[in-house]
N, CA, C and O atoms as a GROMACS GRO file, in nm:
protein
  164
    1MET      N    1  -0.166   0.966   1.080
    1MET     CA    2  -0.096   0.863   1.004
    1MET      C    3   0.035   0.899   0.915
    1MET      O    4   0.109   0.812   0.870
    2ASP      N    5   0.049   1.004   0.901
    2ASP     CA    6   0.150   1.082   0.844
    2ASP      C    7   0.288   1.108   0.886
    2ASP      O    8   0.396   1.101   0.826
    3ARG      N    9   0.251   1.144   1.025
    3ARG     CA   10   0.382   1.172   1.131
    3ARG      C   11   0.418   0.962   1.191
    3ARG      O   12   0.518   0.902   1.231
    4ASP      N   13   0.313   0.933   1.172
    4ASP     CA   14   0.358   0.732   1.222
    4ASP      C   15   0.385   0.679   1.052
    4ASP      O   16   0.394   0.559   1.028
    5ALA      N   17   0.393   0.755   0.970
    5ALA     CA   18   0.442   0.675   0.885
    5ALA      C   19   0.592   0.701   0.887
    5ALA      O   20   0.672   0.622   0.938
    6ARG      N   21   0.633   0.836   0.819
    6ARG     CA   22   0.815   0.884   0.851
    6ARG      C   23   0.843   0.850   0.960
    6ARG      O   24   0.962   0.880   0.974
    7ALA      N   25   0.793   0.787   1.086
    7ALA     CA   26   0.860   0.815   1.193
    7ALA      C   27   0.903   0.641   1.151
    7ALA      O   28   0.992   0.587   1.216
    8ARG      N   29   0.828   0.563   1.035
    8ARG     CA   30   0.849   0.400   1.055
    8ARG      C   31   0.910   0.398   0.935
    8ARG      O   32   0.975   0.295   0.917
    9ARG      N   33   0.911   0.507   0.807
    9ARG     CA   34   0.953   0.434   0.650
    9ARG      C   35   1.106   0.570   0.679
    9ARG      O   36   1.222   0.537   0.654
   10GLY      N   37   1.072   0.705   0.730
   10GLY     CA   38   1.199   0.796   0.703
   10GLY      C   39   1.140   0.857   0.578
   10GLY      O   40   1.022   0.882   0.553
   11ASP      N   41   1.247   0.876   0.505
   11ASP     CA   42   1.219   0.957   0.385
   11ASP      C   43   1.165   0.862   0.238
   11ASP      O   44   1.175   0.893   0.119
   12LEU      N   45   1.111   0.749   0.297
   12LEU     CA   46   1.112   0.658   0.182
   12LEU      C   47   0.969   0.697   0.119
   12LEU      O   48   0.896   0.737   0.210
   13PRO      N   49   0.910   0.699   0.003
   13PRO     CA   50   0.735   0.684   0.000
   13PRO      C   51   0.690   0.667   0.049
   13PRO      O   52   0.747   0.592   0.128
   14THR      N   53   0.554   0.690   0.089
   14THR     CA   54   0.400   0.654   0.156
   14THR      C   55   0.283   0.732   0.064
   14THR      O   56   0.295   0.852   0.036
   15ILE      N   57   0.170   0.653   0.021
   15ILE     CA   58   0.078   0.652  -0.046
   15ILE      C   59   0.017   0.633   0.036
   15ILE      O   60   0.046   0.548   0.120
   16PHE      N   61  -0.121   0.726   0.041
   16PHE     CA   62  -0.259   0.697   0.165
   16PHE      C   63  -0.335   0.662   0.077
   16PHE      O   64  -0.333   0.714  -0.035
   17GLN      N   65  -0.423   0.562   0.115
   17GLN     CA   66  -0.490   0.506   0.005
   17GLN      C   67  -0.609   0.479   0.093
   17GLN      O   68  -0.610   0.432   0.207
   18SER      N   69  -0.746   0.532  -0.007
   18SER     CA   70  -0.866   0.529   0.135
   18SER      C   71  -0.945   0.380   0.080
   18SER      O   72  -1.006   0.367  -0.026
   19LEU      N   73  -0.926   0.287   0.176
   19LEU     CA   74  -1.008   0.188   0.124
   19LEU      C   75  -1.175   0.159   0.113
   19LEU      O   76  -1.244   0.075   0.056
   20ALA      N   77  -1.205   0.295   0.215
   20ALA     CA   78  -1.383   0.263   0.232
   20ALA      C   79  -1.454   0.322   0.063
   20ALA      O   80  -1.566   0.291   0.023
   21GLU      N   81  -1.351   0.414  -0.016
   21GLU     CA   82  -1.411   0.426  -0.138
   21GLU      C   83  -1.343   0.362  -0.209
   21GLU      O   84  -1.228   0.367  -0.167
   22ASP      N   85  -1.354   0.294  -0.307
   22ASP     CA   86  -1.309   0.238  -0.454
   22ASP      C   87  -1.270   0.420  -0.512
   22ASP      O   88  -1.354   0.500  -0.555
   23THR      N   89  -1.137   0.441  -0.496
   23THR     CA   90  -1.098   0.538  -0.581
   23THR      C   91  -0.941   0.494  -0.585
   23THR      O   92  -0.866   0.560  -0.513
   24GLY      N   93  -0.892   0.401  -0.654
   24GLY     CA   94  -0.798   0.325  -0.661
   24GLY      C   95  -0.763   0.225  -0.657
   24GLY      O   96  -0.688   0.168  -0.737
   25ALA      N   97  -0.850   0.152  -0.489
   25ALA     CA   98  -0.797   0.079  -0.367
   25ALA      C   99  -0.806  -0.052  -0.449
   25ALA      O  100  -0.714  -0.131  -0.426
   26THR      N  101  -0.903  -0.093  -0.544
   26THR     CA  102  -0.901  -0.181  -0.643
   26THR      C  103  -0.821  -0.248  -0.707
   26THR      O  104  -0.817  -0.370  -0.717
   27ALA      N  105  -0.704  -0.116  -0.785
   27ALA     CA  106  -0.582  -0.126  -0.887
   27ALA      C  107  -0.454  -0.185  -0.742
   27ALA      O  108  -0.384  -0.285  -0.752
   28VAL      N  109  -0.456  -0.118  -0.654
   28VAL     CA  110  -0.375  -0.113  -0.569
   28VAL      C  111  -0.374  -0.271  -0.518
   28VAL      O  112  -0.285  -0.348  -0.554
   29ALA      N  113  -0.482  -0.312  -0.428
   29ALA     CA  114  -0.492  -0.479  -0.422
   29ALA      C  115  -0.458  -0.553  -0.516
   29ALA      O  116  -0.420  -0.664  -0.480
   30ASP      N  117  -0.458  -0.532  -0.642
   30ASP     CA  118  -0.457  -0.580  -0.787
   30ASP      C  119  -0.307  -0.598  -0.796
   30ASP      O  120  -0.277  -0.703  -0.852
   31TRP      N  121  -0.219  -0.537  -0.762
   31TRP     CA  122  -0.089  -0.514  -0.768
   31TRP      C  123   0.003  -0.600  -0.640
   31TRP      O  124   0.087  -0.689  -0.657
   32ILE      N  125  -0.046  -0.536  -0.504
   32ILE     CA  126   0.031  -0.653  -0.423
   32ILE      C  127  -0.052  -0.781  -0.437
   32ILE      O  128  -0.008  -0.865  -0.359
   33ARG      N  129  -0.156  -0.825  -0.510
   33ARG     CA  130  -0.201  -0.998  -0.456
   33ARG      C  131  -0.057  -1.014  -0.638
   33ARG      O  132   0.028  -1.103  -0.635
   34SER      N  133  -0.063  -0.931  -0.742
   34SER     CA  134   0.050  -0.966  -0.864
   34SER      C  135   0.180  -0.976  -0.784
   34SER      O  136   0.250  -1.076  -0.799
   35HIS      N  137   0.209  -0.900  -0.720
   35HIS     CA  138   0.363  -0.896  -0.610
   35HIS      C  139   0.374  -1.063  -0.497
   35HIS      O  140   0.467  -1.134  -0.462
   36LEU      N  141   0.231  -1.064  -0.475
   36LEU     CA  142   0.263  -1.187  -0.344
   36LEU      C  143   0.259  -1.322  -0.424
   36LEU      O  144   0.334  -1.414  -0.392
   37ARG      N  145   0.162  -1.331  -0.537
   37ARG     CA  146   0.215  -1.411  -0.618
   37ARG      C  147   0.370  -1.525  -0.648
   37ARG      O  148   0.398  -1.644  -0.664
   38ARG      N  149   0.447  -1.359  -0.639
   38ARG     CA  150   0.562  -1.447  -0.672
   38ARG      C  151   0.631  -1.545  -0.611
   38ARG      O  152   0.718  -1.606  -0.673
   39PHE      N  153   0.596  -1.579  -0.456
   39PHE     CA  154   0.637  -1.585  -0.350
   39PHE      C  155   0.574  -1.747  -0.280
   39PHE      O  156   0.498  -1.753  -0.183
   40PRO      N  157   0.632  -1.879  -0.364
   40PRO     CA  158   0.579  -2.004  -0.310
   40PRO      C  159   0.549  -1.963  -0.159
   40PRO      O  160   0.609  -1.881  -0.090
   41ARG      N  161   0.401  -2.071  -0.116
   41ARG     CA  162   0.360  -2.106   0.049
   41ARG      C  163   0.420  -2.196   0.073
   41ARG      O  164   0.412  -2.246   0.185
   0.00000   0.00000   0.00000
C-alpha cells in the first residue's frame, strides 16, 4: 500500500488507518463527513 500511495501522491502525506478495528477510524470518518457537508448536493 505504501508503494502505491507514494506512486499516486508523491511526497504528500499519507495515513494508513485500520477500518477493521476502531483505533481512530471513527474520528477520521467524522472529519471526512464534516468536510463533505461543505459541498452542496
